[in-house]
N, C-alpha and C positions, 0 to 999 in steps of 0.2 A: 750151666754157668751162673744164671741168675739165682738159682737155689743156693749155690755155694757162696755167692756174694752175700745173700741174705743171712746165711748161717754165720758168716764172718762178722757181719754188722751186729747181729744179735749177741754174739759172743763178746764183741768189743764193748757193746753197751752194758752188758752184765758186768764185765770186768771193771769198767769205769765206775759203775755204781758202787761196787765193792771197794775199789781203791779210794774213791772220793769220800766214802763214809769213814775211811781210816783217818783222814785229816781232821774230821770232826771228833772222832773218838779219841784222838790224841789228847784232847783237852780234859778227858774224863777219867783216864786210867793211869795207874802207877806204872808207867812203861818200863823204867829201868829194872824194877824187880820182876815184872812178868816176863820181859824179854830174856833176862838172864836165866830165869827158871826154864823157859821154853827151849833155850839153846844150850843148857847145861850138858856137858859131855860131848859136845860137837868139837872135833879137833879143828884148830885154826887153819885157815887156808894159807897157801904160799903167797908171799907178798906180791909177786908179779901178777897174781890172779885176782887180787882183791878189787882194785880200781876198775878194770874193764868189766868185771862181772857185775859190780854195783852200777856201773854206767849203763850196761845192757838192761838191767832191771829198771832203772830210772827212765830210760828211753822208751820202755814198754808202757810205763805209766803215762808219760806225756812225751810223745815222740817229736823229733825235730829233724832238721837236715843234717847230713854228714858234715863233720867239721873239716874234713879233707877227703880227697877221693878214695883213699884206702881205709877210711874209718870203718872198723868192724863192729865196735861196741854200739855205735849209733846206727840203727838200721836205715835211716834216711827215708822213711815213708811219709814224712810230712814236711812242708816247706817251713823255713824260718827256724828260729831257735826253740828247742824243747827243754825238758827238765835238766838235761846234762849241762847245756850252755847257761841255764839259769841258776846253776850252783847246787844241784842235788847232792853232789859229793861233799861240798862244803857244809851243807845243812846236816848231812849225816854225821860229820865230824864236829859239829858245833857242840861244845860241852853241855850247854843247858838242855839239848835234846835228849841226852842221856843214853845214847846207844853206841857211841863211838867205841867203847871197849869191846863190844861184841860184833863189830863189823867183820873181823876175820872169820868168826864163826858163821855169820850170815853168808859170806862168800863161799865158805866151804860147803855149807848145806845147799846153797843154790847150785853149786857145781854137781853135788851128788844127785840132787833132784833132776837137774837137766840131763845128766847121764842116764838116769833111770827112765826118764821120759823118752829120750832118744831110743833106748833099747826097746821100750814098749811099742814105739811107733815105727820101728825099723829104719831109723834115721842114722846115717853114717856121719859122725861128727868129724870136723876138721881138727886134727890133733894140735895144730899150730896155735890155736886160740882157746881160751876157756870154754867149757861146754855150753854155758848159756849164750855166750857170744856167737858160737857156731850155729845156734838155732836161728831160723829166720823169724821175722816179726810175728807172723801168725802162730808159729810154734811157741814163741816166747809168751804170747798172750794166752794161749791154751794152758801152758804150764802155770802161769801166774793165777789163772782162774782156779786151778786145783789148789794152789797154795792158800788163796784167799777164801776158799770155801769155809763158811762159818762152822761147818761140821768137822773140819779138819782139826786134829788135836793141837797143832802148833800155829793155828791161824792168827792167834793174838800177836805172835812175833812178826808175822808178815804184814799185819795191819800197821804195826809200828813202823816197819821199814817203808811201807807204801805211803805213809803220811809225809815222809821227807821230801820226795819230789814235788808233791802238791804244795807243801809249805814253802819250798824253795822257789817255785815258779810264781805262786800267787802272793807271796808276802816278802820274799827275800829276807826271811827271818834270821839268817846268819850274819847280817850286817845291818847297820842303821839305815833307815829308809831314805834319808836325804842322800847318803853316799851311794846307795843303790840307784837312785834316780839320776844322780850326777854321772854315774858310770854307764848309764843306759841299760839298766837291767831289763832283759827281754820280756820277762813275765809281767812285770809291772807295766811296761810299755804296752804289751798286748791287751791287758785288761783295762787300759785307759786310766791308770792311776794318775791323779793330777800332780803337776810339778809344784815343788815348794816355792816360796818366795826366795829372793836373792840371799837372805840370811839363813836359809835352810829350814825355815818354819812354815807351817801351813796355816793360812788364815782364810776365812770364808766370809768375804764381805757381802755376799748375796745370800739373803735368808732363804732356806730351802723351801719355805712356804710362800716365798715372795713377799712376806710381811713380817714385822717384828711381833712375836707372840706375847712378849712380856717386857716390861721395863727392867733395865739393869739395876741390881740392888746397890744401894749406897755402900761405899767402902770396898767394892769389888776390886781386886788387885789388877795390876796392869796385865798380868798373864791370864786373867779371866777367872781366877779362883774366887769362890764366894768369901764374904767376910767371916 
């Protein structure tokens, strides 16, 4: 049992390392073009399958508690709100992110990969829910490890998708930050992001080095912009 737990921990650590790097890489790659190329030719998924499949994917990246007792997409392996509650689906559909047009293809390919993984592992899937949702949390993690393997031919696409739950949870990037804080965004709250002032702006009256390092330039604007 201890050996099994250790293997799970190591797998999870490797997965998180790969997925976290996706959020950093997001800033460096021309994602809309590379994702579209990687997913070209993939038939779109049926609409009822898309959201729960992408939710199961997001919950594997940053897990959270079930939203209701019968929630299947969220595995419920962690307390509190995870990526799904923090707006992962909203982030995926955020136009500047550039991947919303290919979300149906992502869902279709996830379903195909989950079905293939289940067949390889001898897992009987519940036909009532999408294939990825039918897998348990450890099985989802193992599958996503395969998808995010840098040696995999389409890993660039999965890096793009994996960045979305991280950005949703840690930045609430699909909405302005003041609104996210006012509405109690769980990710920003969890990382201890500071509350804005009453007017929705952030000011920092205490110097980070506990002393003023330089005098303010003459003619500096009220907003702090240099002359």
